[in-house]
NUDRENLO-410747 format. One record per residue (C-alpha): residue in one letter; x, y, z. Coordinates in steps of 0.1 Angstrom, whole numbers, plus 5000, padded with zeros to 4 digits. Example, Ala and Ser with C-alpha at 12.3 -4.5 7.8 and 13.67 -1.06 7.14 Angstrom:
# residues 2
a512349555078;s513749895071;
# end
This chain:
# residues 329
m436750004876;r438650174846;t439850434870;r440950184898;l442749974873;s444550294860;l445450364895;v447050024902;i448850044869;f450050404879;l451250264912;a452849954897;v455150134874;p457250314901;l457649954920;i458749824886;l461250084881;v462450044918;s462849674910;s464749724880;a467249964897;f467949694923;a468349424898;a471049684881;d472849744914;s473049344920;a474649314885;q476849604889;p478349584925;l479349894943;i483049884957;g484450134979;i488250174980;s489950395006;k493350455006;i495450635032;v497350875012;s497850914973;h501650814963;p502750574933;a502650244952;l499250284967;d497850434935;a499150144915;v497349894940;e493950084933;k494550074896;g495449704898;i492149614916;q490149794891;d492049634861;e491749284875;l488049304880;s487749434844;a489849144831;l487448904849;k484449084833;i483049214865;n481249534858;a481749714891;r481150064901;y483650254923;d483650494951;l487350594953;q488450774984;n491750914997;a492151005035;n495051235028;g497051075056;d494351155083;a492750895105;n489551115112;t489051115073;a489450755071;a486850715097;s484450945077;i485150745045;a484050425062;n480750595076;k480350705040;f480750355027;q478150225054;s475650495044;e475850415007;k475750035013;v478749934993;n478649574984;l482449534993;a485049775007;v488749775001;g491249925025;i494650015011;a497050055038;t496749985076;p494850285087;t492150295061;a491749915065;q491249955104;a488750225097;l486749985075;v486849695099;n485649905129;t482850045111;l481449805083;k480349495105;t478149335079;t480149435048;p482949235035;v486349435038;v489549315019;y492849495031;s495649545008;a499449655014;v498949585051;t502149475066;d501049295096;p497149255097;v497149035128;k499149315149;a496849565133;g493649385144;l492149325113;v492348935115;k493048715143;s495048465124;l497148475091;t495948115083;q492248215078;g490248535073;d487648655099;k483848635092;m483748955071;v487649025067;t490648925045;g493149055025;v496949105011;s499949145031;d503049345020;m505449235048;t508749355033;p512149165034;v513949415055;k517149195064;q517749145025;q517249515018;i519749625044;e522249355032;l521949474998;l522549835008;l525949725025;k526949564994;m527249934980;k528050155012;k529850045044;v527150155071;k527950195109;r524850425116;l521550375099;g518850625100;h515050545099;i512150785098;y508750655104;t505250735114;s504450665150;s500750635145;e500750395116;e500950055129;n502549895098;a505350155103;v505750095137;v506049725133;l508649765105;a510750005126;g510949715153;v512049485126;v514849725113;k516049795149;q516349415153;v518149365120;c520649655129;k521349495161;t522149155148;m524549315121;g526149535144;i524749875130;e523850155152;f520050225147;v519150615145;e515550675145;t513050955144;t509250975140;v506751185124;s502951225127;k502351355091;s504251415058;a504851805064;e507051675091;v509351455073;k511851695059;q512651845094;a512851485106;v515551395082;q517351705089;s517451615126;i519451295119;i521051335086;r524751425099;r524551125123;v523850885099;d525750695069;a522650585049;l518850615054;y516350325052;i512650405042;s510250125047;t506750105033;d505550375055;n502950555036;t503350915051;v507050905046;v506950755012;s504351035002;a507051285011;m509751104994;s510951414976;a511751585010;v513751265021;t516051264989;d516351644988;v517851635022;a519851325017;m521351404984;k522551764998;n524351575026;k525751285002;v523651015023;p522450725002;v518750615006;m517650265004;s513850224999;a511349945001;d509250104975;p510550084940;s507450254926;s508250614942;a512150544936;e511450584898;s510950964901;h513251024931;p517050984935;v517150684957;l520350494954;a518450154954;a514750014960;w513749664966;g510149584971;f506849474958;d505149554925;y502349724940;y500249694908;k500549324908;m499649354943;g496549524933;r495749264907;a496248984935;t493749204957;g491349224927;k491048834925;m490448814961;v487549074956;a486148864926;e486248564948;i484048714975;l481648874951;k481048554935;g480248394969;k483248274987;k483348375025;p485948605037;a486848365066;q487648095037;i490448305026;p493748335044;t496048635040;r497748625010;f501448725004;m503348814974;t506048534970;k506748504935;a510048634922;s508248824897;d506149004923;v509549184935;d511249494917;l514749604923;l515649944912;i519250054909;n520150434904;l523450434889;d523350824884;v522750864922;a525850624929;k527950834907;k526951154925;l527750994959;g531050834946;l529750484950;t530350184929;v527449934925;p528649574919;k527749444883;d526149144897;i523549374916;v523049574884;k522449274865;t520049144889;a517949474889;n514849474867;k514849854869;v518050084862;v518350454861;e521450584842;n522050914823;g518651024835;k516850734817;l514850454835;t515250114820;k513049834825;k514149484818;
# end
């Protein structure tokens, strides 16, 4: 009898340990975060998500993954998240979000920094989430950005480099083309499939344009140094939709979202789902507050290009580069 009782106790101990492990896991959810590439904006989203969850006292564990601009890698990451049974997955940028949604059918997926989630096939409507999918969009104000550029430089031909395989980039290219048409500006485009092609792509059009417009194209933004290197050598101004990368590159002006704040907004959404709210109950969210947007003006670049930035624009900017120093208002 004593031997049998000892055996029961011996067998019960591992079960208790396993039960304790499951209890620990439920108290500390595993969140998989997959971004298409590493650059300042997407890195800021990733950090914002973690900071927001920490601020909300959610003690999460993270599997942070970078697809390095490769769709096959993004798919492999999605499979990894599935095998390790993450409690929730976040896709930062369109390709990684698509990979997660295509693979994780029973796990909540939150997308962030996705331009058009409907055209990307992530949700059917912007007014409600799908059964296991919802997120935050970064649809950028293209018309206002180009209008801002025109206040600093007369532009007859606008160059645009974008990634032909990135859905958000293709959508934005169509918007840029339409805006140029309505403004009577010739649209000069060239496409790339990876960041290594960006420099050559810029070189192919730089002598045919008066300025370059760079959207929230992750592949191109990750190679911003190649863009600005060619542009500055040819005295062509760059208007960017990504203020984060513009802080460290010679871009004339950058007007776009504060991606760290977008990460915080995404973190709030993740927290809601972890606390029991269904993704289907959460529509796509947009960054609509004035404080969500940054405007960077580089007066050093303007001086090198012989351009004058109107004082009202400088006054409006919350980030100004002058004499090699970045000032944040």
